[in-house]
DRENTI-845179 format. One record per atom (N, C-alpha, C): residue in three letters; z negated, x negated, y; residue number from 0. Coordinates in pm, whole numbers, plus 50000, padded with zeros to 5 digits. Layout:
[r "Ala"; [Z; X; Y]; NUM]
...
END
This chain:
[r "Met"; [88084; 94459; 40709]; 0]
[r "Met"; [87951; 94400; 40712]; 0]
[r "Met"; [87838; 94498; 40700]; 0]
[r "Thr"; [87752; 94472; 40607]; 1]
[r "Thr"; [87642; 94570; 40582]; 1]
[r "Thr"; [87509; 94513; 40647]; 1]
[r "Ala"; [87429; 94599; 40701]; 2]
[r "Ala"; [87312; 94564; 40758]; 2]
[r "Ala"; [87201; 94534; 40657]; 2]
[r "Thr"; [87118; 94433; 40677]; 3]
[r "Thr"; [87017; 94401; 40588]; 3]
[r "Thr"; [86903; 94505; 40608]; 3]
[r "Lys"; [86854; 94559; 40498]; 4]
[r "Lys"; [86746; 94658; 40498]; 4]
[r "Lys"; [86613; 94590; 40538]; 4]
[r "Leu"; [86543; 94633; 40643]; 5]
[r "Leu"; [86422; 94573; 40689]; 5]
[r "Leu"; [86302; 94642; 40651]; 5]
[r "Ser"; [86310; 94762; 40605]; 6]
[r "Ser"; [86197; 94839; 40565]; 6]
[r "Ser"; [86234; 94939; 40465]; 6]
[r "Tyr"; [86133; 94986; 40379]; 7]
[r "Tyr"; [86156; 95084; 40270]; 7]
[r "Tyr"; [86056; 95191; 40278]; 7]
[r "Thr"; [86104; 95309; 40239]; 8]
[r "Thr"; [86003; 95422; 40215]; 8]
[r "Thr"; [85945; 95382; 40073]; 8]
[r "Tyr"; [85839; 95456; 40036]; 9]
[r "Tyr"; [85777; 95429; 39905]; 9]
[r "Tyr"; [85882; 95449; 39800]; 9]
[r "Ala"; [85966; 95556; 39805]; 10]
[r "Ala"; [86071; 95586; 39701]; 10]
[r "Ala"; [86172; 95465; 39701]; 10]
[r "Glu"; [86214; 95421; 39818]; 11]
[r "Glu"; [86307; 95319; 39815]; 11]
[r "Glu"; [86254; 95180; 39759]; 11]
[r "Ala"; [86126; 95150; 39798]; 12]
[r "Ala"; [86060; 95030; 39744]; 12]
[r "Ala"; [86043; 95045; 39594]; 12]
[r "Ser"; [86022; 95161; 39550]; 13]
[r "Ser"; [86006; 95185; 39400]; 13]
[r "Ser"; [86139; 95158; 39336]; 13]
[r "Ala"; [86250; 95210; 39391]; 14]
[r "Ala"; [86377; 95185; 39334]; 14]
[r "Ala"; [86418; 95043; 39344]; 14]
[r "Ala"; [86390; 94976; 39442]; 15]
[r "Ala"; [86432; 94838; 39466]; 15]
[r "Ala"; [86355; 94740; 39366]; 15]
[r "Thr"; [86232; 94776; 39336]; 16]
[r "Thr"; [86141; 94686; 39258]; 16]
[r "Thr"; [86127; 94738; 39113]; 16]
[r "Gly"; [86148; 94862; 39083]; 17]
[r "Gly"; [86120; 94913; 38952]; 17]
[r "Gly"; [85976; 94946; 38927]; 17]
[r "Ile"; [85895; 94948; 39034]; 18]
[r "Ile"; [85764; 94977; 39018]; 18]
[r "Ile"; [85733; 95122; 39063]; 18]
[r "Pro"; [85661; 95201; 38991]; 19]
[r "Pro"; [85648; 95337; 39025]; 19]
[r "Pro"; [85576; 95359; 39161]; 19]
[r "Val"; [85615; 95465; 39229]; 20]
[r "Val"; [85556; 95498; 39358]; 20]
[r "Val"; [85408; 95499; 39350]; 20]
[r "Arg"; [85349; 95560; 39260]; 21]
[r "Arg"; [85200; 95567; 39246]; 21]
[r "Arg"; [85141; 95429; 39229]; 21]
[r "Thr"; [85209; 95345; 39162]; 22]
[r "Thr"; [85152; 95214; 39137]; 22]
[r "Thr"; [85162; 95130; 39284]; 22]
[r "Leu"; [85271; 95148; 39352]; 23]
[r "Leu"; [85280; 95080; 39481]; 23]
[r "Leu"; [85169; 95142; 39570]; 23]
[r "Gln"; [85146; 95276; 39576]; 24]
[r "Gln"; [85035; 95330; 39653]; 24]
[r "Gln"; [84906; 95284; 39612]; 24]
[r "Ala"; [84882; 95263; 39493]; 25]
[r "Ala"; [84749; 95209; 39445]; 25]
[r "Ala"; [84738; 95069; 39489]; 25]
[r "Arg"; [84837; 94983; 39487]; 26]
[r "Arg"; [84832; 94853; 39530]; 26]
[r "Arg"; [84816; 94844; 39675]; 26]
[r "Ile"; [84868; 94934; 39753]; 27]
[r "Ile"; [84844; 94934; 39897]; 27]
[r "Ile"; [84694; 94973; 39928]; 27]
[r "Thr"; [84643; 95074; 39853]; 28]
[r "Thr"; [84502; 95113; 39864]; 28]
[r "Thr"; [84408; 94998; 39836]; 28]
[r "Ala"; [84442; 94909; 39735]; 29]
[r "Ala"; [84360; 94803; 39688]; 29]
[r "Ala"; [84382; 94687; 39784]; 29]
[r "Gly"; [84479; 94690; 39884]; 30]
[r "Gly"; [84500; 94584; 39969]; 30]
[r "Gly"; [84593; 94472; 39925]; 30]
[r "Asp"; [84659; 94500; 39813]; 31]
[r "Asp"; [84746; 94394; 39756]; 31]
[r "Asp"; [84891; 94401; 39820]; 31]
[r "Leu"; [84923; 94511; 39879]; 32]
[r "Leu"; [85049; 94529; 39945]; 32]
[r "Leu"; [85030; 94598; 40074]; 32]
[r "Val"; [85089; 94556; 40183]; 33]
[r "Val"; [85072; 94610; 40316]; 33]
[r "Val"; [85172; 94720; 40339]; 33]
[r "Ala"; [85129; 94832; 40392]; 34]
[r "Ala"; [85221; 94943; 40444]; 34]
[r "Ala"; [85188; 94971; 40581]; 34]
[r "Ser"; [85303; 94989; 40656]; 35]
[r "Ser"; [85292; 95020; 40797]; 35]
[r "Ser"; [85325; 95170; 40815]; 35]
[r "Arg"; [85314; 95218; 40943]; 36]
[r "Arg"; [85342; 95353; 40960]; 36]
[r "Arg"; [85434; 95370; 41083]; 36]
[r "Leu"; [85540; 95449; 41067]; 37]
[r "Leu"; [85620; 95486; 41178]; 37]
[r "Leu"; [85593; 95633; 41200]; 37]
[r "Gly"; [85508; 95653; 41302]; 38]
[r "Gly"; [85452; 95793; 41322]; 38]
[r "Gly"; [85363; 95817; 41198]; 38]
[r "Thr"; [85405; 95920; 41124]; 39]
[r "Thr"; [85324; 95970; 41006]; 39]
[r "Thr"; [85395; 95918; 40891]; 39]
[r "Lys"; [85514; 95850; 40898]; 40]
[r "Lys"; [85589; 95812; 40775]; 40]
[r "Lys"; [85545; 95663; 40733]; 40]
[r "Pro"; [85494; 95653; 40610]; 41]
[r "Pro"; [85459; 95511; 40569]; 41]
[r "Pro"; [85589; 95444; 40531]; 41]
[r "Ile"; [85585; 95313; 40567]; 42]
[r "Ile"; [85705; 95224; 40528]; 42]
[r "Ile"; [85644; 95088; 40477]; 42]
[r "Ile"; [85719; 95026; 40394]; 43]
[r "Ile"; [85685; 94890; 40343]; 43]
[r "Ile"; [85792; 94798; 40404]; 43]
[r "Leu"; [85753; 94694; 40466]; 44]
[r "Leu"; [85844; 94592; 40524]; 44]
[r "Leu"; [85912; 94525; 40413]; 44]
[r "Ala"; [86045; 94494; 40421]; 45]
[r "Ala"; [86114; 94419; 40318]; 45]
[r "Ala"; [86062; 94289; 40304]; 45]
[r "Ala"; [86010; 94219; 40406]; 46]
[r "Ala"; [85953; 94086; 40402]; 46]
[r "Ala"; [85830; 94083; 40313]; 46]
[r "Asp"; [85756; 94186; 40305]; 47]
[r "Asp"; [85628; 94196; 40227]; 47]
[r "Asp"; [85656; 94204; 40084]; 47]
[r "Leu"; [85765; 94256; 40037]; 48]
[r "Leu"; [85789; 94283; 39891]; 48]
[r "Leu"; [85803; 94150; 39804]; 48]
[r "Pro"; [85885; 94055; 39849]; 49]
[r "Pro"; [85886; 93934; 39766]; 49]
[r "Pro"; [85755; 93866; 39742]; 49]
[r "Ala"; [85671; 93857; 39842]; 50]
[r "Ala"; [85540; 93792; 39834]; 50]
[r "Ala"; [85450; 93877; 39731]; 50]
[r "Phe"; [85455; 94006; 39753]; 51]
[r "Phe"; [85384; 94095; 39666]; 51]
[r "Phe"; [85428; 94078; 39515]; 51]
[r "Leu"; [85560; 94077; 39490]; 52]
[r "Leu"; [85605; 94060; 39358]; 52]
[r "Leu"; [85565; 93928; 39297]; 52]
[r "Ala"; [85577; 93828; 39384]; 53]
[r "Ala"; [85545; 93684; 39334]; 53]
[r "Ala"; [85391; 93674; 39306]; 53]
[r "Ser"; [85315; 93758; 39356]; 54]
[r "Ser"; [85163; 93746; 39346]; 54]
[r "Ser"; [85120; 93819; 39210]; 54]
[r "Leu"; [85208; 93895; 39145]; 55]
[r "Leu"; [85170; 93973; 39028]; 55]
[r "Leu"; [85164; 93884; 38908]; 55]
[r "Pro"; [85081; 93909; 38817]; 56]
[r "Pro"; [85073; 93826; 38700]; 56]
[r "Pro"; [85212; 93842; 38622]; 56]
[r "Glu"; [85242; 93733; 38549]; 57]
[r "Glu"; [85363; 93738; 38482]; 57]
[r "Glu"; [85384; 93858; 38387]; 57]
[r "Lys"; [85288; 93903; 38320]; 58]
[r "Lys"; [85298; 94018; 38224]; 58]
[r "Lys"; [85337; 94138; 38309]; 58]
[r "Asp"; [85298; 94156; 38431]; 59]
[r "Asp"; [85327; 94264; 38516]; 59]
[r "Asp"; [85462; 94241; 38592]; 59]
[r "Cys"; [85502; 94128; 38609]; 60]
[r "Cys"; [85609; 94103; 38700]; 60]
[r "Cys"; [85687; 93973; 38659]; 60]
[r "Pro"; [85773; 93989; 38559]; 61]
[r "Pro"; [85844; 93861; 38518]; 61]
[r "Pro"; [85935; 93823; 38635]; 61]
[r "Met"; [85957; 93686; 38643]; 62]
[r "Met"; [86049; 93632; 38753]; 62]
[r "Met"; [86179; 93708; 38750]; 62]
[r "Thr"; [86219; 93758; 38648]; 63]
[r "Thr"; [86350; 93826; 38655]; 63]
[r "Thr"; [86350; 93943; 38753]; 63]
[r "Leu"; [86232; 94016; 38766]; 64]
[r "Leu"; [86220; 94124; 38861]; 64]
[r "Leu"; [86233; 94067; 39003]; 64]
[r "Leu"; [86158; 93967; 39034]; 65]
[r "Leu"; [86166; 93896; 39164]; 65]
[r "Leu"; [86301; 93852; 39194]; 65]
[r "Ser"; [86363; 93790; 39097]; 66]
[r "Ser"; [86503; 93734; 39111]; 66]
[r "Ser"; [86599; 93844; 39143]; 66]
[r "Arg"; [86591; 93953; 39065]; 67]
[r "Arg"; [86678; 94065; 39092]; 67]
[r "Arg"; [86662; 94133; 39222]; 67]
[r "Phe"; [86535; 94147; 39271]; 68]
[r "Phe"; [86513; 94195; 39404]; 68]
[r "Phe"; [86572; 94106; 39503]; 68]
[r "Leu"; [86549; 93973; 39492]; 69]
[r "Leu"; [86602; 93881; 39591]; 69]
[r "Leu"; [86752; 93886; 39597]; 69]
[r "Arg"; [86818; 93895; 39479]; 70]
[r "Arg"; [86965; 93896; 39473]; 70]
[r "Arg"; [87025; 94018; 39546]; 70]
[r "Arg"; [86950; 94138; 39520]; 71]
[r "Arg"; [86995; 94264; 39572]; 71]
[r "Arg"; [86981; 94260; 39729]; 71]
[r "Asn"; [86872; 94219; 39775]; 72]
[r "Asn"; [86834; 94234; 39912]; 72]
[r "Asn"; [86853; 94117; 40005]; 72]
[r "Ile"; [86853; 94001; 39952]; 73]
[r "Ile"; [86853; 93881; 40032]; 73]
[r "Ile"; [86979; 93798; 39996]; 73]
[r "Gly"; [87030; 93808; 39876]; 74]
[r "Gly"; [87143; 93726; 39827]; 74]
[r "Gly"; [87100; 93598; 39764]; 74]
[r "Ala"; [86976; 93567; 39749]; 75]
[r "Ala"; [86929; 93437; 39693]; 75]
[r "Ala"; [86925; 93448; 39538]; 75]
[r "Asp"; [86955; 93345; 39480]; 76]
[r "Asp"; [86952; 93343; 39332]; 76]
[r "Asp"; [86812; 93310; 39269]; 76]
[r "Asp"; [86742; 93225; 39334]; 77]
[r "Asp"; [86611; 93185; 39285]; 77]
[r "Asp"; [86510; 93197; 39403]; 77]
[r "Pro"; [86381; 93246; 39366]; 78]
[r "Pro"; [86288; 93265; 39468]; 78]
[r "Pro"; [86242; 93128; 39523]; 78]
[r "Gln"; [86211; 93118; 39652]; 79]
[r "Gln"; [86172; 92997; 39714]; 79]
[r "Gln"; [86018; 92992; 39710]; 79]
[r "Pro"; [85964; 92873; 39677]; 80]
[r "Pro"; [85814; 92868; 39675]; 80]
[r "Pro"; [85749; 92881; 39804]; 80]
END
């Protein structure tokens, strides 16, 4: 049995979504994505990534990217509205 990942470092979130770290950091600065801190280490909660991906315009984030993320991390085939 594998544990479900609850949070990501910037590098892990980048690998999971295919979005470059600098772009994630820019979206955090803009307030589009929430980052928390564990001491001095920034983390992105896994629960925040699907909503962030779904909020992106289609040209930036095709549904295939969201579906791939959900399949990898949650096991769902289709995003829930």
